[in-house]
GUVEX-290441 format. One record per residue (C-alpha): x negated, y negated, z negated; residue in one letter. Coordinates in steps of 0.2 Angstrom, whole numbers, padded with zeros to 4 digits, always signed. Layout:
BEGIN
XYZA/...
This chain:
BEGIN
-0258-0162-0031M/-0247-0151-0020G/-0249-0133-0016A/-0261-0135-0001E/-0277-0125-0004T/-0295-0127+0002R/-0308-0115+0006K/-0322-0114-0007T/-0332-0100+0002A/-0337-0094-0016I/-0331-0076-0017G/-0327-0076-0035A/-0316-0092-0033V/-0308-0090-0016G/-0296-0104-0011N/-0291-0118-0023V/-0279-0133-0023P/-0284-0151-0022W/-0288-0157-0040G/-0298-0142-0044T/-0313-0146-0056H/-0324-0132-0062F/-0342-0129-0067C/-0357-0117-0063Q/-0370-0111-0076F/-0387-0107-0067Y/-0404-0102-0072R/-0414-0104-0055T/-0414-0114-0040K/-0408-0099-0030E/-0393-0099-0041D/-0388-0116-0035L/-0392-0113-0017I/-0381-0097-0018D/-0366-0107-0023V/-0368-0124-0016L/-0374-0121+0001V/-0358-0111+0007P/-0347-0123-0004Y/-0353-0138+0007F/-0353-0129+0023K/-0335-0125+0021A/-0331-0143+0017G/-0340-0149+0032L/-0331-0137+0043E/-0314-0142+0036N/-0315-0161+0038N/-0320-0166+0021E/-0331-0180+0015L/-0345-0171+0005C/-0356-0179-0009I/-0371-0169-0016W/-0379-0177-0031V/-0395-0167-0034A/-0407-0165-0048S/-0421-0153-0053E/-0424-0139-0050P/-0415-0142-0033L/-0419-0160-0028G/-0411-0170-0014A/-0425-0165-0001E/-0424-0146-0006D/-0405-0147-0005A/-0406-0154+0012H/-0418-0140+0018V/-0407-0126+0010A/-0391-0133+0018L/-0399-0135+0035K/-0403-0117+0036K/-0385-0113+0036K/-0378-0129+0045V/-0389-0131+0060R/-0381-0148+0065D/-0382-0155+0048L/-0391-0171+0054D/-0376-0175+0065D/-0365-0174+0050Y/-0377-0185+0041V/-0377-0198+0055K/-0358-0199+0056K/-0357-0201+0037G/-0348-0185+0033Q/-0361-0180+0020I/-0372-0188+0008E/-0386-0179-0002I/-0393-0191-0015I/-0403-0190-0031G/-0395-0191-0048H/-0404-0208-0052D/-0395-0216-0037Q/-0378-0210-0043W/-0377-0208-0062Y/-0391-0220-0067M/-0389-0233-0053K/-0390-0248-0066S/-0404-0240-0076G/-0392-0232-0089R/-0377-0220-0089L/-0361-0230-0086D/-0347-0216-0086C/-0333-0228-0081D/-0343-0234-0066R/-0346-0216-0061V/-0328-0211-0063L/-0322-0226-0052Q/-0335-0222-0039A/-0328-0205-0036W/-0310-0213-0035I/-0317-0225-0022D/-0326-0212-0012K/-0309-0202-0011E/-0300-0218-0005R/-0313-0221+0008H/-0313-0203+0014A/-0294-0204+0017L/-0296-0221+0026E/-0309-0214+0038R/-0298-0199+0042G/-0305-0185+0031F/-0294-0173+0023D/-0301-0177+0006G/-0317-0177-0005L/-0329-0163-0010R/-0343-0166-0022F/-0355-0159-0034T/-0366-0166-0048G/-0381-0158-0057N/-0383-0162-0076A/-0401-0156-0077F/-0407-0174-0080W/-0396-0177-0095L/-0404-0181-0111E/-0398-0177-0128N/-0394-0195-0133K/-0381-0196-0118D/-0373-0179-0121W/-0358-0185-0131E/-0355-0199-0119K/-0356-0187-0104F/-0345-0174-0112A/-0332-0187-0114H/-0334-0192-0096Y/-0331-0174-0090E/-0316-0173-0101S/-0308-0188-0093V/-0313-0182-0076A/-0305-0165-0079N/-0289-0173-0084N/-0289-0186-0070G/-0295-0176-0055V/-0279-0167-0052G/-0271-0183-0046K/-0283-0185-0031Y/-0288-0175-0015R/-0304-0170-0023M/-0314-0154-0026L/-0328-0155-0039G/-0341-0143-0046I/-0353-0148-0060C/-0369-0138-0062T/-0377-0135-0079Y/-0393-0126-0083S/-0391-0112-0096L/-0408-0114-0102D/-0405-0132-0107K/-0388-0130-0115C/-0385-0126-0133T/-0371-0115-0138T/-0360-0129-0143S/-0364-0138-0127E/-0359-0123-0117I/-0342-0123-0126I/-0340-0141-0122D/-0343-0139-0104V/-0331-0124-0103V/-0318-0134-0112S/-0319-0149-0100N/-0317-0139-0084H/-0303-0128-0077Q/-0315-0113-0076F/-0333-0108-0076A/-0344-0098-0064L/-0357-0087-0073I/-0368-0074-0065K/-0366-0057-0073K/-0375-0041-0067N/-0380-0050-0051G/-0363-0056-0047E/-0354-0073-0050W/-0339-0071-0062K/-0325-0083-0067V/-0322-0087-0085I/-0305-0095-0088E/-0305-0110-0100S/-0287-0110-0103S/-0286-0101-0120D/-0288-0118-0129R/-0275-0126-0118E/-0263-0112-0121K/-0265-0114-0140A/-0262-0133-0138D/-0247-0130-0128K/-0240-0118-0141V/-0244-0130-0155L/-0235-0144-0145K/-0219-0134-0142I/-0219-0129-0161H/-0220-0148-0165E/-0207-0152-0152M/-0195-0139-0160R/-0198-0145-0177L/-0196-0164-0173Q/-0180-0160-0163A/-0172-0151-0178L/-0177-0165-0190L/-0170-0178-0178D/-0154-0168-0176L/-0151-0168-0195N/-0152-0187-0195K/-0137-0188-0184M/-0124-0184-0197A/-0115-0201-0193E/-0116-0199-0174A/-0102-0194-0163S/-0100-0177-0156Q/-0104-0183-0138R/-0120-0191-0144K/-0125-0176-0154I/-0122-0164-0139L/-0131-0176-0127D/-0146-0176-0138F/-0147-0157-0141V/-0144-0154-0122R/-0159-0165-0117E/-0170-0158-0131Q/-0167-0141-0125V/-0172-0146-0108I/-0188-0154-0115K/-0193-0139-0126I/-0190-0126-0113T/-0197-0137-0099R/-0181-0135-0088S/-0172-0146-0076R/-0153-0143-0079F/-0142-0139-0093A/-0124-0138-0098F/-0114-0135-0114V/-0098-0126-0113G/-0085-0123-0126F/-0074-0107-0128M/-0056-0106-0132N/-0050-0096-0147D/-0049-0079-0138D/-0065-0081-0129E/-0056-0080-0112S/-0059-0098-0106I/-0075-0108-0106M/-0073-0127-0103S/-0089-0137-0097V/-0089-0156-0098D/-0107-0159-0105N/-0120-0158-0091W/-0138-0165-0091S/-0141-0181-0082V/-0151-0174-0067E/-0137-0161-0065T/-0124-0175-0063M/-0135-0184-0051E/-0137-0170-0039Q/-0120-0160-0042C/-0106-0165-0029A/-0092-0154-0037I/-0077-0165-0040A/-0068-0157-0054E/-0074-0161-0072Q/-0072-0154-0085P/-0073-0137-0077M/-0063-0122-0083R/-0071-0105-0081F/-0060-0089-0084P/-0073-0078-0091I/-0066-0063-0082A/-0069-0072-0065E/-0085-0082-0069A/-0101-0077-0062G/-0118-0077-0072L/-0111-0091-0083W/-0099-0079-0091G/-0112-0065-0094E/-0118-0072-0111P/-0100-0070-0117V/-0096-0053-0108R/-0113-0046-0115Q/-0112-0055-0131R/-0131-0059-0130K/-0143-0071-0121P/-0145-0067-0103V/-0161-0071-0093I/-0162-0072-0074V/-0180-0077-0068N/-0176-0073-0049D/-0159-0081-0045Y/-0161-0076-0027D/-0162-0057-0031A/-0146-0047-0031P/-0136-0047-0047H/-0119-0038-0050P/-0112-0053-0060A/-0116-0066-0046K/-0100-0074-0038R/-0108-0087-0027G/-0109-0106-0028F/-0095-0118-0026P/-0097-0132-0013Q/-0109-0145-0019G/-0117-0135-0032H/-0136-0138-0037I/-0148-0125-0032P/-0153-0113-0045I/-0170-0104-0046E/-0170-0097-0064R/-0156-0096-0077F/-0155-0094-0096L/-0138-0092-0104G/-0136-0092-0124V/-0120-0088-0133P/-0117-0098-0149V/-0109-0088-0163F/-0098-0094-0178D/-0098-0078-0188G/-0092-0064-0175D/-0084-0077-0164L/-0092-0085-0148I/-0088-0103-0149V/-0100-0111-0136A/-0112-0106-0122V/-0128-0116-0117V/-0134-0114-0100G/-0152-0120-0094I/-0159-0118-0077A/-0175-0120-0066N/-0189-0119-0079K/-0206-0122-0071V/-0211-0104-0076S/-0201-0088-0082D/-0189-0089-0097Y/-0194-0078-0111D/-0189-0074-0129E/-0197-0089-0136S/-0185-0100-0126D/-0170-0089-0132V/-0176-0092-0150R/-0178-0111-0147A/-0161-0113-0140V/-0152-0102-0153T/-0161-0112-0167S/-0156-0129-0160M/-0138-0124-0156M/-0135-0115-0173S/-0140-0131-0182D/-0129-0141-0170T/-0114-0130-0173W/-0116-0132-0192R/-0118-0150-0190L/-0102-0152-0179L/-0092-0141-0191G/-0097-0152-0206R/-0092-0167-0196K/-0075-0160-0191R/-0072-0156-0209A/-0077-0173-0215E/-0067-0182-0201E/-0052-0171-0205A/-0053-0175-0224L/-0053-0194-0220Q/-0039-0193-0207K/-0027-0182-0217S/-0025-0180-0236E/-0010-0169-0233A/-0018-0155-0225N/-0036-0157-0232Y/-0034-0141-0243R/-0033-0129-0228A/-0048-0138-0220I/-0057-0139-0236F/-0057-0120-0238N/-0061-0116-0220S/-0076-0128-0219A/-0093-0120-0215N/-0102-0129-0229D/-0098-0129-0247A/-0088-0144-0254I/-0088-0150-0272L/-0076-0163-0277V/-0082-0173-0293H/-0075-0186-0304D/-0084-0202-0300V/-0086-0208-0318E/-0091-0191-0327T/-0097-0181-0312L/-0086-0167-0319R/-0082-0154-0305I/-0064-0156-0301L/-0062-0143-0286S/-0073-0133-0275V/-0069-0123-0259N/-0072-0105-0255R/-0088-0108-0247K/-0095-0116-0263A/-0090-0100-0273C/-0099-0089-0260Q/-0114-0100-0260M/-0117-0102-0278F/-0109-0087-0285G/-0097-0095-0298Y/-0078-0094-0298T/-0067-0109-0297Q/-0064-0108-0316Q/-0083-0107-0320E/-0087-0122-0309F/-0075-0133-0320E/-0086-0128-0335K/-0104-0132-0328I/-0113-0148-0324T/-0124-0154-0309V/-0140-0149-0318P/-0134-0131-0319D/-0134-0130-0299L/-0151-0138-0296T/-0168-0130-0297A/-0178-0146-0293D/-0194-0149-0303V/-0193-0159-0314P/-0175-0154-0317A/-0162-0168-0316P/-0152-0174-0330T/-0134-0179-0331Q/-0139-0197-0332E/-0150-0196-0317S/-0136-0188-0307A/-0124-0202-0312L/-0137-0215-0306Q/-0137-0207-0289R/-0118-0208-0289V/-0119-0227-0293K/-0130-0229-0277E/-0117-0220-0267V/-0104-0232-0274V/-0114-0247-0271A/-0122-0243-0254E/-0119-0230-0241E/-0116-0211-0240P/-0132-0202-0245Q/-0140-0187-0236L/-0154-0178-0245F/-0162-0161-0247E/-0164-0152-0264T/-0168-0135-0271L/-0152-0128-0278S/-0149-0113-0289K/-0136-0099-0289R/-0128-0091-0304K/-0140-0077-0303T/-0155-0089-0304G/-0161-0087-0287S/-0166-0103-0278K/-0162-0109-0261F/-0164-0125-0251W/-0149-0136-0248T/-0144-0152-0239E/-0132-0163-0248I/-0121-0176-0241N/-0114-0188-0254L/-0099-0199-0250R/-0084-0207-0258L/-0067-0200-0253A/-0049-0203-0259V/-0040-0186-0262I/-0022-0185-0267E/-0023-0204-0272G/-0038-0202-0283R/-0055-0209-0279K/-0068-0195-0280C/-0086-0191-0275L/-0087-0178-0261L/-0103-0167-0261A/-0104-0157-0244I/-0118-0144-0247V/-0126-0135-0233R/-0138-0120-0235D/-0153-0124-0225I/-0164-0110-0231S/-0166-0103-0214E/-0171-0119-0207R/-0183-0122-0221K/-0190-0105-0217E/-0192-0110-0199I/-0200-0126-0203E/-0212-0117-0215T/-0217-0105-0202H/-0218-0118-0188Q/-0229-0128-0200Q/-0240-0113-0204L/-0241-0109-0185A/-0247-0127-0182G/-0260-0126-0196Q/-0266-0109-0189I/-0268-0116-0171L/-0277-0131-0178E/-0288-0120-0188C/-0292-0108-0173L/-0296-0123-0162N/-0310-0128-0174R/-0328-0124-0170E/-0334-0111-0183S/-0339-0093-0185E/-0325-0080-0181E/-0325-0073-0198V/-0324-0090-0206D/-0309-0095-0195L/-0300-0079-0199V/-0303-0081-0218R/-0295-0098-0217D/-0281-0091-0207V/-0278-0078-0220L/-0279-0091-0234R/-0265-0102-0225L/-0254-0086-0223I/-0256-0081-0241K/-0253-0098-0248E/-0237-0101-0236S/-0229-0084-0240T/-0235-0079-0257D/-0239-0062-0252L/-0250-0051-0263D/-0263-0046-0249A/-0266-0050-0231V/-0280-0044-0219G/-0285-0045-0200I/-0293-0030-0191R/-0303-0032-0175H/-0310-0020-0162R/-0328-0014-0166Q/-0333-0001-0154G/-0319+0012-0154D/-0313+0008-0172D/-0303-0007-0179F/-0311-0011-0196P/-0306-0026-0207Y/-0314-0043-0201L/-0308-0052-0216A/-0295-0048-0231V/-0288-0058-0245D/-0280-0049-0260G/-0284-0031-0256F/-0295-0021-0269S/-0312-0015-0265D/-0306+0003-0267D/-0292+0000-0255F/-0303-0007-0242I/-0316+0007-0244K/-0302+0020-0241A/-0293+0010-0227E/-0307+0001-0218N/-0309+0013-0204Y/-0295+0021-0194L/-0303+0033-0182C/-0300+0051-0186C/-0316+0061-0189R/-0320+0080-0190D/-0329+0089-0205E/-0345+0084-0197A/-0341+0066-0197G/-0339+0065-0178E/-0325+0056-0169L/-0310+0066-0163T/-0302+0063-0147Y/-0285+0066-0139D/-0281+0075-0123S/-0285+0059-0113S/-0302+0057-0121G/-0297+0042-0132R/-0302+0041-0150P/-0288+0046-0162V/-0283+0031-0173I/-0273+0037-0189E/-0258+0031-0198C/-0245+0017-0193V/-0259+0005-0189C/-0264+0017-0175G/-0247+0016-0167N/-0247-0003-0167V/-0265-0005-0161L/-0263+0008-0147T/-0246+0001-0141G/-0237+0017-0147R/-0224+0007-0157A/-0207+0014-0151D/-0194+0000-0153A/-0180+0013-0153T/-0186+0019-0170L/-0180+0009-0186P/-0197+0003-0192F/-0204-0005-0175F/-0199-0020-0166T/-0198-0025-0147E/-0214-0035-0150G/-0224-0019-0154G/-0225-0023-0173S/-0221-0012-0188F/-0212-0017-0205W/-0204-0010-0220T/-0197-0016-0236N/-0198+0000-0245N/-0214+0011-0242T/-0207+0024-0255T/-0192+0027-0244E/-0204+0028-0228L/-0215+0041-0236V/-0200+0052-0241A/-0195+0053-0222C/-0202+0065-0209D/-0216+0055-0202P/-0214+0063-0185Q/-0196+0057-0184E/-0199+0040-0193A/-0214+0034-0184I/-0219+0049-0172Q/-0236+0051-0181G/-0244+0054-0197S/-0245+0043-0213I/-0260+0041-0224R/-0249+0033-0238N/-0263+0022-0245Q/-0252+0007-0245C/-0239+0016-0256N/-0252+0024-0267R/-0259+0006-0270A/-0241+0000-0275G/-0237-0010-0260Y/-0218-0008-0255E/-0217-0021-0242S/-0229-0019-0227V/-0229-0028-0210A/-0242-0024-0196L/-0242-0037-0182I/-0252-0034-0166A/-0263-0048-0161L/-0263-0050-0142R/-0272-0060-0129S/-0261-0058-0114G/-0257-0039-0113E/-0273-0034-0122E/-0271-0030-0141I/-0287-0037-0149V/-0283-0034-0167G/-0270-0032-0181L/-0263-0043-0194L/-0258-0034-0210Q/-0246-0041-0223L/-0243-0032-0240N/-0233-0035-0255D/-0229-0025-0271T/-0212-0032-0271R/-0198-0023-0260P/-0188-0033-0248G/-0201-0047-0244R/-0198-0047-0225F/-0184-0051-0213T/-0182-0048-0195P/-0184-0067-0192E/-0200-0068-0202M/-0208-0053-0193V/-0203-0062-0176R/-0211-0078-0182S/-0227-0069-0187F/-0227-0060-0170E/-0228-0078-0162E/-0241-0083-0174I/-0250-0066-0170G/-0251-0071-0152A/-0259-0088-0156S/-0272-0078-0167I/-0275-0066-0153G/-0278-0080-0141I/-0290-0088-0153G/-0300-0072-0157M/-0301-0069-0138A/-0307-0087-0135R/-0320-0085-0149I/-0325-0068-0141R/-0327-0076-0124A/-0337-0091-0131E/-0349-0078-0140R/-0350-0069-0123E/-0355-0085-0115V/-0368-0088-0129E/-0375-0071-0126N/-0376-0073-0108I/-0385-0089-0111A/-0399-0080-0120K/-0414-0073-0112F/-0417-0054-0116P/-0432-0059-0126S/-0422-0070-0138E/-0410-0056-0141N/-0413-0048-0158P/-0406-0031-0152H/-0415-0019-0141P/-0415-0023-0122V/-0423-0011-0110L/-0424-0008-0091R/-0427+0010-0085I/-0430+0015-0066T/-0421+0030-0058K/-0436+0041-0060D/-0437+0037-0079G/-0451+0023-0079T/-0448+0010-0092V/-0450-0007-0083L/-0446-0019-0097Y/-0443-0020-0116A/-0440-0035-0127N/-0447-0035-0145T/-0433-0025-0153A/-0434-0013-0138G/-0453-0011-0140S/-0450-0005-0158E/-0438+0008-0151L/-0451+0014-0138L/-0464+0015-0151E/-0453+0026-0161N/-0451+0037-0146W/-0469+0037-0143G/-0467+0028-0126C/-0472+0011-0119K/-0468-0001-0105V/-0474+0006-0089G/-0474+0024-0095G/-0460+0037-0094P/-0445+0037-0105A/-0442+0053-0116P/-0436+0068-0106E/-0418+0068-0113H/-0417+0049-0108W/-0423+0053-0090R/-0408+0066-0089R/-0396+0052-0095Y/-0402+0040-0082V/-0400+0053-0068L/-0382+0057-0074S/-0378+0038-0074I/-0384+0036-0056F/-0374+0051-0051E/-0358+0046-0059S/-0360+0027-0058G/-0353+0026-0075L/-0360+0018-0091S/-0365+0029-0106K/-0366+0025-0125T/-0378+0034-0136L/-0384+0032-0154E/-0402+0032-0158A/-0412+0030-0175P/-0427+0019-0176C/-0436+0019-0193K/-0423+0015-0206D/-0411+0007-0193R/-0398+0015-0181I/-0394+0008-0164F/-0379+0010-0152S/-0386+0009-0135L/-0376+0005-0119I/-0384+0012-0103M/-0377+0001-0090A/-0377+0005-0071H/-0382-0010-0060I/-0374-0009-0043V/-0386-0009-0029G/-0401-0008-0040A/-0414+0006-0043E/-0413+0004-0062Y/-0402+0004-0077I/-0401-0009-0091N/-0400-0003-0109V/-0392-0015-0122Y/-0393-0011-0140G/-0383-0015-0156M/-0388-0013-0174D/-0374-0002-0182I/-0384+0003-0197T/-0372-0005-0209D/-0357+0003-0200R/-0365+0020-0201K/-0369+0018-0219H/-0351+0013-0223A/-0344+0027-0213E/-0356+0039-0223E/-0350+0031-0239D/-0332+0033-0233L/-0335+0052-0229R/-0343+0055-0246E/-0329+0045-0255Y/-0316+0056-0246R/-0326+0072-0249S/-0327+0068-0268H/-0309+0063-0268L/-0304+0079-0260E/-0315+0089-0273E/-0306+0080-0287L/-0289+0084-0279V/-0293+0102-0277Q/-0300+0103-0295T/-0285+0095-0302R/-0273+0105-0291T/-0281+0121-0297A/-0279+0115-0315E/-0261+0111-0313L/-0258+0127-0304T/-0265+0137-0319Q/-0256+0126-0332A/-0240+0129-0322N/-0242+0147-0322E/-0246+0148-0340R/-0230+0137-0343L/-0219+0148-0333L/-0226+0164-0342Q/-0222+0155-0359Q/-0204+0151-0352I/-0201+0168-0346E/-0207+0175-0363Q/-0196+0163-0372R/-0181+0168-0362K/-0184+0186-0365R/-0185+0183-0384L/-0170+0172-0384E/-0161+0186-0374K/-0167+0199-0386E/-0161+0189-0401I/-0144+0186-0394L/-0143+0205-0389N/-0148+0210-0407I/-0135+0197-0414S/-0122+0204-0402E/-0126+0222-0407R/-0125+0218-0426E/-0108+0209-0423Q/-0101+0224-0414R/-0108+0236-0428R/-0099+0224-0441I/-0083+0224-0431G/-0083+0243-0429R/-0086+0244-0448E/-0072+0232-0451L/-0060+0242-0440H/-0065+0260-0443D/-0069+0259-0462S/-0061+0244-0471I/-0047+0244-0458G/-0043+0262-0462Q/-0044+0259-0481Q/-0032+0245-0479F/-0020+0256-0470T/-0021+0269-0483G/-0018+0256-0497I/-0003+0250-0486A/+0005+0268-0486F/+0002+0271-0504M/+0010+0254-0508T/+0025+0258-0497K/+0027+0275-0507A/+0025+0266-0524L/+0039+0253-0518E/+0051+0267-0514Q/+0048+0276-0531K/+0051+0261-0541L/+0066+0255-0531A/+0078+0266-0541G/+0070+0266-0558K/+0061+0249-0560L/+0069+0236-0547P/+0058+0221-0554G/+0042+0231-0552E/+0047+0237-0535A/+0048+0219-0530T/+0030+0216-0535D/+0025+0232-0526A/+0033+0224-0510T/+0023+0208-0512E/+0007+0218-0514I/+0012+0228-0498K/+0014+0212-0488N/-0002+0205-0494L/-0011+0221-0490V/-0003+0220-0472N/-0009+0202-0470E/-0027+0207-0475A/-0026+0221-0463M/-0021+0210-0449D/-0035+0197-0453Q/-0047+0212-0454T/-0042+0218-0436R/-0043+0200-0430G/-0060+0197-0437L/-0066+0214-0430A/-0059+0209-0413K/-0068+0193-0414G/-0084+0201-0418L/-0081+0215-0405H/-0068+0208-0393P/-0070+0217-0377I/-0066+0235-0372D/-0081+0239-0362L/-0073+0253-0353D/-0059+0242-0346A/-0071+0228-0340G/-0058+0215-0342S/-0063+0198-0349L/-0046+0190-0345T/-0037+0201-0358V/-0049+0196-0371A/-0048+0178-0367L/-0029+0179-0367Q/-0029+0187-0385E/-0042+0174-0391L/-0030+0160-0385A/-0015+0168-0394A/-0025+0171-0410T/-0031+0153-0410T/-0013+0147-0408K/-0007+0158-0422K/-0022+0155-0434L/-0023+0136-0432F/-0006+0131-0427G/-0012+0121-0411I/-0007+0123-0393D/-0020+0135-0385C/-0016+0142-0368V/-0026+0153-0356F/-0024+0152-0337K/-0030+0164-0323C/-0021+0162-0306D/-0027+0179-0300G/-0037+0194-0305P/-0055+0189-0309V/-0064+0206-0313P/-0081+0205-0321I/-0089+0222-0322D/-0105+0216-0330D/-0102+0219-0349T/-0117+0207-0353E/-0110+0193-0343V/-0092+0195-0350A/-0099+0195-0368T/-0108+0179-0365H/-0093+0170-0357L/-0082+0176-0371Y/-0095+0169-0384R/-0096+0152-0374I/-0077+0151-0374T/-0076+0155-0393Q/-0090+0142-0397E/-0081+0129-0386A/-0064+0132-0395I/-0072+0131-0412T/-0081+0115-0408N/-0064+0107-0402A/-0055+0112-0418I/-0070+0108-0430K/-0077+0092-0422H/-0064+0086-0409G/-0048+0086-0420K/-0039+0093-0405T/-0020+0096-0404N/-0021+0105-0387S/-0034+0117-0379I/-0034+0124-0361A/-0045+0139-0356V/-0046+0143-0337E/-0055+0156-0327L/-0055+0154-0308A/-0064+0157-0292R/-0072+0143-0282R/-0079+0148-0266K/-0094+0159-0270D/-0094+0155-0289D/-0083+0159-0304L/-0079+0144-0315V/-0074+0145-0334L/-0067+0129-0340T/-0062+0124-0358V/-0055+0107-0361Q/-0046+0098-0376N/-0037+0082-0379D/-0047+0078-0395G/-0060+0065-0399L/-0071+0060-0384D/-0087+0069-0382F/-0102+0057-0388P/-0112+0051-0374A/-0128+0053-0384E/-0125+0072-0385L/-0123+0075-0366E/-0142+0078-0366A/-0145+0096-0369R/-0152+0103-0385G/-0145+0090-0397T/-0135+0103-0407G/-0136+0121-0412M/-0119+0126-0405G/-0123+0117-0388L/-0141+0125-0388Q/-0133+0143-0390I/-0120+0140-0377M/-0134+0133-0365D/-0145+0148-0368H/-0131+0160-0365R/-0128+0152-0348A/-0146+0153-0344D/-0147+0171-0348I/-0133+0175-0335I/-0139+0163-0322G/-0125+0151-0325A/-0124+0131-0326S/-0116+0123-0341L/-0109+0105-0341D/-0102+0097-0356V/-0095+0079-0354H/-0081+0067-0359K/-0065+0069-0349R/-0058+0054-0340V/-0042+0054-0349E/-0051+0057-0366G/-0057+0073-0375G/-0070+0085-0370T/-0073+0097-0355M/-0085+0112-0355V/-0088+0119-0337I/-0098+0135-0335C/-0101+0140-0317S/-0109+0156-0312F/-0112+0166-0296P/-0099+0179-0291D/-0110+0195-0288K/-0096+0203-0278R/-0097+0190-0264C/
């Protein structure tokens, strides 16, 4: 009905519109009088026809008496026929049996008669106390029909049910068949909404509508562009529940938008003459914002000021809300879809729906343009062929051999043009069973004999990865040759959307079943795991201050034991609290559950979720910078690389968390996470509904039926009431009903009365532990105590503390062992280095001694021999010329031996320790090498590089000497270059040659005696040594060491 509201005189309900149909759960006759008397008094005072169908415990006579106490002229109202108070047998059982169709028609007739007699409408009530079990199903159906139909009439209806007579399932039926329910809680009437199921049904219907629209769109391959756009436009209106829509196309530079596609209702109401309309984007109002901002634009209050508004032209339709969505082809905006006047606010779900539809539409239009262009012009088909959005493969009709492919096909399948010519159709498909060449040819015959074929198949890339494709097979004449044209479109994204929409539908259906919460959640997890092939999934829910797992699928027992509880505890096992007095919830789960997910950080989303495809990279980051909190790192330790944490919401409240884990990296995409956020909202609504139904069920129980303790204690500490479980608690305290509560409890009671706030305590009772909520009752001189058995939870927490303590002991023990082992290893390394250094020093001293001996002893002897030989040569020159010649040859040999002895001595003891010059020694080494081996050996030093440390200079010389020897001996080199240079704060010695390439297997250290000695010498002086193959061939040795002068 319209927006006109009527007074109910029920404080919790207030004013309601015509067509409102709700229910009341009562326990006593007074409960009925409390609600129905003011309800009918307001109806009489507001000119409404009133019908009161009464039953026990408040019969027709008692109802009349109760109403007359508040309406003194009630008899006058009765006489003029404005109110009827009758028994249930006169209304529901008029024919001796329950006839629901007759009762429904009777209400409609009463409303018609009321209006004919000048009343504003009909106000009625009916009590179901008389209803028998055999008629319940029929009556529930009657209520459902009435709930769906009452909105069409000027009626207000309230149906009353006894909580004592209704079972849990019957209570749920009643709540579901009314717009809301009235229940008395803590002495006050409260409203419980019953719209959660309707919300879930609406979400499911919207998902089904989206999926059906996409399926229908993809069947329109042969339709014209106008028909396709008309269909998509009307579907967008239907899915988003809008009234108006348009589709505008952009020119090539995105400066002009042309609009000639409007919704039917727009054209009926719009009085603007110029069509199509051209909008310069620079001058356009809100219509141009999606192009200027390059993103969707939502305006839910069109009357509010907006900097982009330019005003309406004459004859424009009125706008209340507006959503504009740009359509992209790559980086280019090619179109804009505008929708307006949704019945409620636009949100991100509308953006996703429009984007999904228009993306598929643009791809379909692009494919049609390519197909039409190919049919119209063979001359320019190649340019269009290669610019098409879809892959195109041209086959020989007889053999199916691939004749040609476009660029998109190469990109899509990963083959080159030449590789395509060598493969067959079975190489491109991943269908099971795999098709054969014969079966592929059979499909071609069907194309030749009948019409073009459109089908979906699972295709395969060159890498072996699989993806869904849609293939359009048709005959074509290309360059005078009859060919088979296969237009292939990647529909992986659409298939993923369909899969997630199907999953969302299955989950919604599952959540709408009647079952225990944990069973429903297990079924939901099973559906998610089967659909996604993830390794492990789980759902957490609120339990007190913590969020333990409600159900899991795939996680190990050890993982659950370590991760089940999230609240941080101190060494005594007590909860820790933040500065605001809230429990501290650890790790990334805590960020999501407490709403601390910062969307500006890379791991969080706008929807408050967290996801990563590589936990190893995450744990390597600074947790304060990455997530603004701490990380437990249990997921990564368990081998999970891909992790997503989705908040489960009911409205603004976070009621739980969906956890998705997989050992494989890269399992999530942003679209997949957004889809699970939508699914998470449905799961959250379902869990909230189940929780509300459980609350109704608990309210429906008497305290005596409650298996947990229920107590009532007065302000002075006297125990007024205790149920069976509460009596056991009193006995454990040494108290009884009628007597005083323990002293510390009396103090708690007084503090509650003073503060007006409830208090939660834990109390042991024999072998059980209870959590007791002491609730303050407004206006009463007592408090109620409600208990919950938390023994299992406390034992689990204790087990967890012991497990963590044991784990910590193991870690400490292992750490101590590793520390000791590491210290021993370091000592051994230091000892080994000292020995190596001593060996090299001994070797160096021995070489110097031998060098000095060669120079001082043998060298001097050779010198004396040389002088004696010279004298002998002179004596024989005049007397025996022949012998003089022999003496000359002996002298030359002695001189050569003397030169070699000096060179050998300098090689063993090359450096003048007093001079402190390495460069001179290296220059002489290069010259000696060139002279002795006949190869090109040069030394380069751009500036003075003084090295005052004799030990460092000696080791550098020996490294150079060994590098030159290796180059000559193993490298077969023709050229050697030695360089000593300064690089920033380091000195760098380089020895490179053009000989044989340095073997890759020798680049690891310690694979040769010469390399080992060079490496040891570098370690001793604190240098690094790198030996590798040169890019241009040969070997390069680089020794870098710190310049101590810097």
